[in-house]
C-alpha positions in Angstrom: 48.5 -47.8 -8.5 49.4 -47.5 -4.4 49.5 -44.6 -2.7 53.5 -44.5 -3.0 53.3 -45.3 -6.5 50.9 -41.6 -7.4 52.8 -39.2 -4.2 56.3 -40.5 -6.5 54.0 -40.0 -9.9 52.8 -36.8 -9.1 56.2 -35.7 -7.1 58.9 -36.2 -10.3 56.8 -33.7 -12.7 57.3 -30.6 -9.8 59.3 -27.6 -10.6 57.8 -24.7 -9.2 56.8 -25.3 -5.5 55.1 -22.7 -2.3 56.3 -23.7 1.3 53.9 -22.4 3.1 55.0 -22.1 7.3 52.4 -21.5 9.9 53.4 -20.1 13.5 54.2 -22.7 15.1 57.1 -24.0 12.8 59.3 -20.4 12.5 59.0 -20.2 15.8 59.7 -20.9 19.6 58.4 -19.5 23.2 61.5 -17.4 22.8 61.0 -15.9 19.6 62.4 -16.3 15.9 63.7 -20.7 15.9 66.7 -19.3 13.3 67.9 -22.5 13.1 64.8 -24.2 11.4 65.2 -21.9 8.9 68.4 -22.5 8.4 67.2 -25.9 8.5 64.8 -25.0 5.2 67.5 -22.8 3.4 69.6 -25.6 3.7 66.6 -28.1 2.2 65.8 -25.4 0.0 69.5 -24.6 -1.6 69.7 -28.6 -2.1 66.9 -29.0 -4.0 67.6 -25.7 -6.2 70.2 -27.6 -7.4 67.7 -29.7 -9.3 66.4 -27.1 -11.6 63.4 -26.6 -8.6 61.6 -22.7 -7.9 61.0 -21.7 -4.6 58.3 -19.8 -3.2 57.5 -18.4 1.1 54.6 -18.4 2.6 55.4 -17.7 6.0 53.3 -16.5 8.8 55.3 -15.6 12.7 56.0 -11.2 11.8 53.2 -11.1 14.7 54.3 -13.9 17.0 57.6 -12.2 16.6 56.5 -8.9 17.7 54.8 -10.4 20.3 57.8 -11.9 21.7 60.1 -9.3 20.5 58.8 -7.0 22.8 57.6 -9.4 25.9 54.2 -9.0 26.0 52.8 -12.1 27.8 49.4 -11.4 26.7 50.2 -10.7 23.3 49.1 -8.9 20.2 44.5 -8.8 21.6 43.5 -5.3 19.3 44.3 -4.2 15.5 45.6 -2.0 16.4 48.6 -4.4 18.4 48.7 -6.8 16.2 49.3 -4.3 13.3 52.6 -2.9 16.2 54.0 -6.2 16.6 54.3 -7.4 12.5 55.9 -4.2 11.7 58.7 -5.0 14.3 57.8 -8.6 13.9 57.9 -8.8 10.0 61.2 -7.1 9.2 62.9 -9.7 12.1 61.6 -12.1 10.1 63.2 -10.7 6.9 66.2 -10.5 8.5 65.9 -14.4 9.3 65.6 -15.4 6.2 67.6 -13.3 4.3 70.8 -14.3 6.5 69.9 -18.5 6.6 70.0 -18.0 2.6 72.4 -15.4 2.5 74.7 -18.8 3.4 74.7 -19.8 -0.1 74.1 -16.4 -1.7 70.6 -16.8 -2.5 68.8 -13.5 -2.4 65.6 -13.2 -1.4 62.8 -10.7 -2.3 59.5 -10.0 0.2 55.6 -9.3 -1.1 53.3 -8.4 1.9 49.7 -8.6 0.3 45.9 -7.8 1.1 42.7 -9.1 0.2 42.8 -5.5 -2.8 45.1 -6.1 -4.0 44.4 -10.4 -5.7 40.8 -9.3 -4.9 41.1 -6.2 -8.6 42.3 -7.6 -11.4 44.8 -4.9 -12.3 46.5 -5.8 -9.0 47.1 -9.0 -9.5 48.2 -9.3 -12.7 50.8 -6.6 -10.9 51.1 -9.1 -8.4 52.5 -12.3 -10.9 54.0 -10.1 -12.4 56.6 -8.9 -9.4 56.4 -12.9 -8.5 57.8 -14.3 -12.4 60.1 -11.6 -12.8 61.9 -12.5 -8.7 61.5 -16.2 -10.1 63.4 -15.5 -13.2 66.0 -13.6 -11.1 66.4 -17.0 -8.8 65.3 -14.8 -5.7 63.1 -17.2 -3.3 59.7 -14.5 -2.4 59.0 -14.5 1.2 55.1 -13.9 1.1 52.8 -12.7 4.0 50.0 -11.1 5.0 50.6 -6.8 5.6 50.1 -8.0 9.1 50.9 -3.5 9.7 47.6 -2.2 8.1 45.3 -4.9 7.2 42.2 -4.6 8.9 38.6 -7.2 8.0 37.1 -5.8 5.1 41.2 -6.6 3.5 41.9 -9.5 5.7 42.5 -12.8 3.9 41.7 -14.3 6.7 45.4 -16.8 7.4 48.1 -17.1 5.4 46.7 -21.1 4.5 44.3 -18.6 2.3 46.8 -16.7 1.3 49.0 -19.6 0.4 46.2 -21.3 -1.8 46.2 -18.3 -3.7 49.6 -17.3 -4.5 49.9 -20.8 -5.9 47.5 -20.3 -8.0 48.7 -16.5 -9.2 52.5 -18.6 -9.5 51.3 -21.3 -10.9 53.0 -23.5 -9.1 53.7 -27.2 -9.9 52.7 -27.8 -6.0 51.9 -26.5 -3.1 53.5 -27.7 1.4 51.8 -26.1 3.9 54.2 -27.6 7.2 53.0 -27.5 9.8 53.4 -28.3 13.7 51.5 -31.9 13.2 52.1 -34.9 11.0 49.2 -34.0 8.9 45.6 -34.9 8.1 44.7 -37.5 10.8 41.9 -40.1 11.2 40.7 -38.4 14.0 41.9 -35.7 17.1 45.5 -37.2 17.8 45.3 -34.9 20.8 43.1 -36.4 22.2 43.2 -39.7 21.0 46.7 -41.8 21.1 46.0 -43.8 18.4 45.1 -41.6 15.3 46.6 -42.2 12.3 47.7 -40.6 9.6 45.8 -40.5 5.9 47.6 -40.7 3.1 46.4 -39.3 0.2 42.5 -37.5 -0.7 41.0 -38.1 -3.8 37.9 -35.9 -2.8 37.3 -33.5 0.1 33.8 -34.3 1.1 31.7 -33.3 4.0 33.4 -35.8 6.3 36.9 -35.6 6.1 35.9 -32.3 7.0 34.4 -32.8 9.6 38.0 -34.6 10.8 39.7 -31.6 11.3 39.5 -29.0 14.3 41.0 -26.0 15.6 45.1 -24.2 15.7 47.0 -26.5 18.6 49.3 -24.3 19.0 48.2 -21.2 19.7 50.0 -18.7 18.0 48.3 -18.6 14.6 45.4 -18.3 12.7 45.1 -20.9 10.5 44.0 -25.3 12.3 43.3 -27.6 10.1 40.1 -26.9 9.0 41.0 -24.0 7.3 44.5 -26.2 5.7 41.6 -27.5 4.2 39.6 -24.9 3.0 43.1 -23.9 1.2 43.7 -27.5 0.2 39.9 -26.8 -1.7 41.4 -24.2 -3.9 44.6 -25.3 -4.6 42.1 -28.4 -5.6 39.5 -26.9 -8.0 42.3 -25.6 -9.2 44.2 -28.2 -10.2 47.4 -27.9 -7.6 48.7 -30.6 -5.6 48.6 -29.7 -1.8 50.8 -31.6 0.8 50.1 -30.8 4.5 52.4 -32.2 7.0 55.1 -31.9 9.8 58.3 -28.3 9.7 60.3 -28.9 12.8 62.1 -32.2 10.6 65.5 -31.8 9.0 65.0 -32.0 5.8 60.9 -31.8 5.6 60.6 -30.6 2.2 63.4 -33.4 0.3 62.1 -35.9 2.0 58.3 -34.9 0.7 59.5 -33.9 -3.0 61.8 -37.4 -2.8 58.0 -39.0 -2.5 58.8 -40.3 0.6 55.4 -40.4 3.3 55.6 -37.1 5.0 52.1 -35.8 5.1 48.6 -35.9 3.8 49.2 -35.6 -0.3 45.7 -34.1 -1.1 45.0 -34.8 -5.3 44.5 -31.8 -7.5 40.8 -32.0 -9.1 41.3 -34.3 -12.7 38.9 -31.3 -13.8 41.0 -28.4 -13.1 39.5 -24.7 -13.8 40.6 -22.3 -15.4 43.4 -19.3 -13.5 40.9 -17.1 -14.4 37.9 -18.5 -13.3 39.7 -19.7 -9.9 40.7 -15.8 -9.0 36.6 -14.9 -9.2 35.2 -17.9 -7.4 38.2 -17.9 -4.5 39.5 -13.8 -4.4 36.0 -11.7 -5.0 33.9 -10.8 -3.0 30.4 -11.3 -4.1 29.0 -7.9 -3.9 24.5 -9.4 -4.8 23.0 -12.3 -6.3 21.0 -13.0 -9.3 17.5 -16.0 -8.7 18.0 -18.3 -11.3 14.6 -20.3 -13.0 15.0 -23.9 -12.8 15.7 -24.0 -16.7 18.4 -21.3 -16.6 19.7 -23.3 -12.9 19.7 -26.7 -15.6 21.9 -25.3 -18.6 24.0 -23.8 -16.2 24.4 -26.5 -14.0 24.5 -29.3 -16.9 25.4 -26.6 -20.0 28.1 -24.7 -19.5 26.0 -21.9 -20.3 26.3 -17.8 -20.2 23.7 -16.7 -18.1 20.7 -14.8 -20.2 18.7 -12.4 -18.6 15.3 -15.0 -19.2 16.5 -17.0 -17.6 16.4 -14.4 -13.9 13.5 -14.0 -11.9 15.2 -11.6 -9.1 18.0 -9.6 -8.5 19.7 -9.4 -5.3 21.7 -5.9 -3.6 23.0 -3.7 -5.3 25.9 -3.7 -7.8 28.2 -2.2 -10.9 28.3 -3.6 -13.8 30.9 -5.8 -14.0 30.8 -6.6 -10.7 30.8 -10.3 -8.6 27.6 -11.9 -7.6 26.3 -15.3 -6.6 23.7 -16.7 -9.2 21.3 -18.7 -6.7 18.6 -21.1 -7.3 14.4 -21.0 -6.2 16.0 -23.2 -2.7 18.2 -20.6 -2.0 21.3 -23.2 -2.7 24.1 -21.1 -4.3 25.3 -22.5 -7.8 27.7 -20.4 -9.5 29.2 -17.0 -9.1 30.2 -15.0 -11.8 31.4 -11.3 -13.1 28.0 -9.4 -14.2 27.4 -7.5 -17.8 25.1 -4.5 -16.2 24.7 -3.5 -13.1 21.6 -4.4 -10.3 20.0 -1.6 -11.3 20.0 -2.7 -15.9 18.9 -5.9 -13.6 16.0 -5.1 -12.9 14.6 -3.9 -16.4 15.6 -6.5 -17.9 14.8 -9.2 -15.6 13.2 -12.3 -17.4 13.3 -10.7 -21.1 14.8 -12.4 -24.0 17.5 -11.0 -25.2 16.2 -9.1 -28.4 14.1 -7.1 -25.8 17.4 -5.4 -23.8 17.2 -2.5 -26.3 14.1 -2.4 -26.3 14.3 -1.9 -22.8 17.5 0.1 -22.0 17.6 1.3 -24.7 21.2 0.0 -25.5 22.7 -3.8 -25.0 26.3 -4.3 -25.0 26.2 -7.3 -24.4 23.7 -10.7 -25.1 24.8 -12.0 -22.0 23.9 -11.0 -18.6 27.2 -13.0 -16.7 28.3 -14.9 -20.0 30.0 -18.5 -19.7 34.1 -17.0 -19.8 33.3 -14.9 -16.8 30.9 -17.8 -14.9 31.4 -20.6 -12.6 29.8 -23.8 -12.0 29.6 -24.8 -7.5 
């Protein structure tokens, strides 16, 4: 099947769409690009008539604030960025509210940090809010909460956030609107012969090497961050299209199956939403080193990790924490949620399951990490 047929077949089943807009798309050198935002609203209004739902992940708050304040050197420090975001975010929402309000479409604001997507209950609360807004016919406008975010709770960039939101919302498609046509076979800024890559089946090291830094100078994400986001979406079963944003009818053209941008196909065997949350939302607090037998059982057998296969414990963590699983060559082979704390683990390393009672005086679980809470990398 040729790539046009593949694209049209996939897009024919799309209902819920996450649209990510970079700073270079929603802003100009004079501030917010309100014309572009109105064009986006026009596009989405028409597409909603076909029964599709839309969630927008929009950058631009800091850039809009910087332009509004007239900061010629930009916002450099974290307090400056937070202050600029506080001014720019209200202007950003006002622009979306005005653009969609012409059609009687309501918009709702969600500002998220890593903490909101790391803690399971807050993650589910965010999902419930999102699902309620969609059920009311509201278009959610999501951004990282730049007014309060610090390095410890930063998601990094809105490419990453959009992939996490696509998984959170069980979206059928993630569209990333940027300032270039899509993923190219070489850097178009230095090579005029660069050609668009229309379809990507697998994200390989060679593909990652094609991704450069941000070209606009007003956003945090570049093509490399889009490839990282695509990896998250792909493994969770969400296809992603990277395409040029400042094109009239960009959303409609993309959803019609025209060759607009690069389509990154979903994995043939996706991981569950819970395992996606474990793999991409949590920061490991330690590591368990396993022997060759356990490594093989995990990577090829889909088994749980038992204490007998563990040979060392690294870091300090409580039960329920996320930890890396590494083999004897220091390669990371899995990540999962532990059933015992690091202190308990150190006492039962290499022990048979039946010995846990004798060593600890109790046995909450047979496994160090249950297969349901383990993601093989």
